[in-house]
C-alpha positions as CSV (number, residue, x, y, z in Angstrom):
1,M,49.7,-95.3,10.1
2,S,51.4,-93.9,12.8
3,D,50.0,-90.3,13.2
4,I,47.2,-88.6,12.0
5,Y,48.8,-86.6,8.9
6,Q,50.5,-89.9,7.5
7,T,46.6,-91.3,8.1
8,Y,45.1,-88.0,6.3
9,S,47.6,-88.2,3.0
10,H,46.1,-92.0,2.3
11,T,42.3,-93.1,1.2
12,H,40.8,-95.3,3.0
13,R,38.8,-97.5,1.0
14,T,37.2,-100.0,3.4
15,F,34.6,-97.9,6.0
16,D,32.2,-100.2,7.6
17,F,29.4,-98.9,5.9
18,A,26.5,-100.6,8.1
19,E,27.9,-97.8,11.3
20,Q,25.4,-95.1,11.5
21,A,27.6,-91.5,12.8
22,P,26.8,-90.7,16.5
23,T,24.6,-87.1,16.6
24,D,27.3,-85.5,18.3
25,F,30.0,-86.2,15.9
26,V,27.5,-85.0,12.7
27,Q,26.9,-82.0,14.9
28,G,30.3,-81.4,14.8
29,L,30.8,-81.7,11.2
30,R,27.9,-79.0,11.0
31,A,29.5,-77.1,13.3
32,R,32.5,-76.7,11.5
33,T,31.0,-75.4,8.4
34,A,28.5,-73.2,9.5
35,Y,30.4,-70.2,8.2
36,L,29.8,-71.5,5.0
37,D,26.1,-71.5,4.7
38,Q,25.1,-68.0,2.8
39,D,27.7,-68.8,-0.7
40,Y,27.9,-72.6,-0.3
41,A,25.3,-75.7,-0.1
42,V,27.0,-78.1,2.5
43,L,26.1,-81.7,2.1
44,I,26.3,-84.0,4.9
45,L,24.9,-87.3,3.4
46,Q,23.8,-90.3,5.8
47,D,21.2,-91.7,4.2
48,K,22.3,-95.4,3.1
49,E,19.9,-95.1,0.0
50,I,21.5,-92.0,-1.4
51,I,24.9,-93.1,-0.9
52,E,24.4,-96.4,-2.4
53,Y,23.2,-94.8,-5.8
54,I,26.4,-92.8,-5.5
55,Y,28.4,-95.6,-5.3
56,D,26.8,-97.1,-8.1
57,Q,27.8,-94.1,-10.1
58,S,31.2,-94.1,-9.6
59,Q,34.4,-96.3,-11.7
60,I,38.0,-95.8,-10.9
61,P,39.5,-94.1,-14.1
62,V,40.9,-96.3,-16.6
63,L,44.1,-93.5,-16.9
64,D,44.2,-95.2,-13.8
65,S,45.6,-98.3,-15.5
66,L,48.6,-96.2,-16.7
67,K,49.6,-95.4,-13.3
68,Y,49.1,-99.0,-12.4
69,T,50.7,-102.0,-13.9
70,D,48.3,-104.3,-11.4
71,Y,45.1,-102.1,-12.5
72,L,41.9,-103.4,-11.5
73,A,38.2,-101.7,-13.4
74,R,36.2,-101.5,-10.2
75,K,33.9,-98.6,-8.7
76,N,34.7,-96.5,-5.9
77,S,34.7,-98.2,-2.4
78,Q,35.7,-95.0,-0.6
79,L,31.9,-93.6,-1.5
80,L,30.9,-96.5,0.9
81,A,31.2,-94.4,4.0
82,P,28.4,-93.6,6.8
83,V,29.3,-90.4,6.2
84,L,29.5,-88.3,2.8
85,I,30.4,-84.6,2.5
86,G,29.8,-82.4,-0.6
87,I,30.5,-78.4,-0.2
88,V,29.1,-77.0,-3.2
89,P,28.8,-73.1,-4.5
90,R,25.9,-71.3,-4.5
91,T,26.6,-70.4,-8.1
92,H,26.6,-71.6,-11.4
93,E,30.8,-71.1,-12.1
94,H,33.0,-72.0,-9.9
95,T,36.2,-70.0,-9.1
96,G,39.9,-70.2,-8.0
97,Q,38.5,-68.9,-4.8
98,H,35.5,-71.4,-4.3
99,V,37.4,-74.2,-4.7
100,Y,40.5,-73.1,-2.3
101,T,37.8,-72.8,0.6
102,I,35.8,-76.1,-0.3
103,G,39.5,-77.9,-0.3
104,E,40.8,-75.8,3.0
105,A,36.9,-76.8,4.6
106,Y,37.4,-80.1,3.8
107,S,41.1,-80.3,5.2
108,A,39.7,-78.6,8.6
109,L,37.2,-81.5,8.6
110,A,38.9,-84.7,7.8
111,L,42.1,-83.5,10.4
112,W,39.2,-83.3,12.9
113,A,37.5,-86.5,12.1
114,L,40.6,-88.1,12.1
115,E,41.3,-86.6,15.9
116,Q,38.1,-88.2,16.7
117,G,39.1,-91.6,15.4
118,W,37.7,-91.8,12.5
119,Q,39.1,-92.2,8.9
120,T,39.1,-90.3,5.5
121,G,38.7,-90.3,1.9
122,F,38.6,-88.1,-1.1
123,C,36.1,-88.9,-4.1
124,I,36.0,-87.7,-7.7
125,C,35.3,-90.5,-9.6
126,F,31.8,-90.5,-10.2
127,E,29.3,-89.9,-12.6
128,R,28.5,-85.9,-11.9
129,Q,25.1,-85.5,-14.2
130,P,23.4,-88.9,-12.3
131,V,24.5,-87.5,-8.9
132,E,23.5,-84.0,-9.3
133,I,20.0,-85.1,-10.5
134,R,19.5,-87.1,-7.7
135,L,20.5,-84.9,-5.2
136,R,18.2,-82.3,-7.1
137,G,15.2,-84.7,-6.7
138,E,16.0,-85.2,-3.0
139,G,16.3,-81.4,-2.2
140,L,19.5,-81.7,-1.4
141,L,21.1,-79.1,-3.7
142,P,19.6,-76.1,-4.2
143,Q,18.9,-75.0,-8.0
144,E,21.5,-71.9,-8.4
145,A,24.3,-74.6,-7.1
146,N,26.9,-76.3,-9.7
147,F,27.9,-79.5,-8.7
148,G,31.0,-79.5,-10.9
149,S,34.2,-80.7,-10.4
150,I,33.5,-81.2,-6.3
151,P,34.6,-84.5,-4.9
152,F,32.9,-85.9,-1.7
153,L,34.6,-86.0,1.7
154,C,34.0,-89.8,3.0
155,I,34.1,-90.5,6.5
156,G,33.5,-93.4,8.8
157,H,35.5,-95.8,10.7
158,H,37.4,-99.1,9.3
159,D,35.6,-102.4,8.6
160,S,38.1,-104.6,11.0
161,T,37.9,-107.8,9.1
162,V,39.7,-106.5,6.2
163,P,42.7,-104.5,5.3
164,W,41.9,-100.3,4.8
165,N,42.5,-100.7,1.1
166,F,40.5,-104.3,0.4
167,Q,37.4,-103.4,-1.7
168,R,34.5,-105.9,-0.8
169,R,31.7,-104.7,-3.3
170,D,32.3,-105.6,-7.0
171,V,36.0,-107.0,-6.8
172,N,36.5,-108.6,-3.4
173,Q,40.2,-108.1,-3.1
174,I,43.0,-105.8,-2.1
175,V,43.3,-102.7,-4.6
176,P,46.2,-101.0,-5.5
177,S,47.1,-97.5,-4.1
178,P,50.0,-95.3,-5.0
179,E,53.1,-95.1,-3.2
180,K,53.5,-91.7,-1.3
181,L,56.4,-90.1,-0.7
182,P,58.0,-89.4,3.0
183,R,56.8,-86.4,4.2
184,D,60.4,-84.8,4.3
185,Q,60.6,-85.1,-0.1
186,Y,57.2,-83.6,-0.5
187,I,59.5,-79.5,-0.3
188,R,62.6,-78.9,-0.9
189,I,64.2,-75.7,0.3
190,L,66.7,-74.6,-1.5
């Protein structure tokens, strides 16, 4: 990846899960989300057991088999990052404004993390109900918040022993990723 914007447009699948994020980095993430605290629950997860549980609830959708001729059923290794961030509205219903605000915050966090030398991924392919129940049971998700269809922002450093799209855990091989268009083809001005 030649720059942070190209890196940002790709999903990282091979994090060094053994790594622990430094306190100052996590404090930087927290400082960049403090403005959300009144209306959103901001979860910055680092507990390996909880992250493993979320990973165990993941599955790449079977519908992806329509996009990839080499589709491989597997869990979602993006979730095996040292830091998972979930931003959840403190309301039962999610509005378009909620989704926009969360997307804007995730983008700012991901770009900042990339500037600090980390890699990122976004994951929404996990069973929501068991994850929500576990997060509530751990006291991490307020009762009034609805996890809904919010993805996790996944942050970590690359495991340099394998390629960025190698999934070590359940398939132990490189996994397919969609080809991205060149940046100049994303928007056409007429």
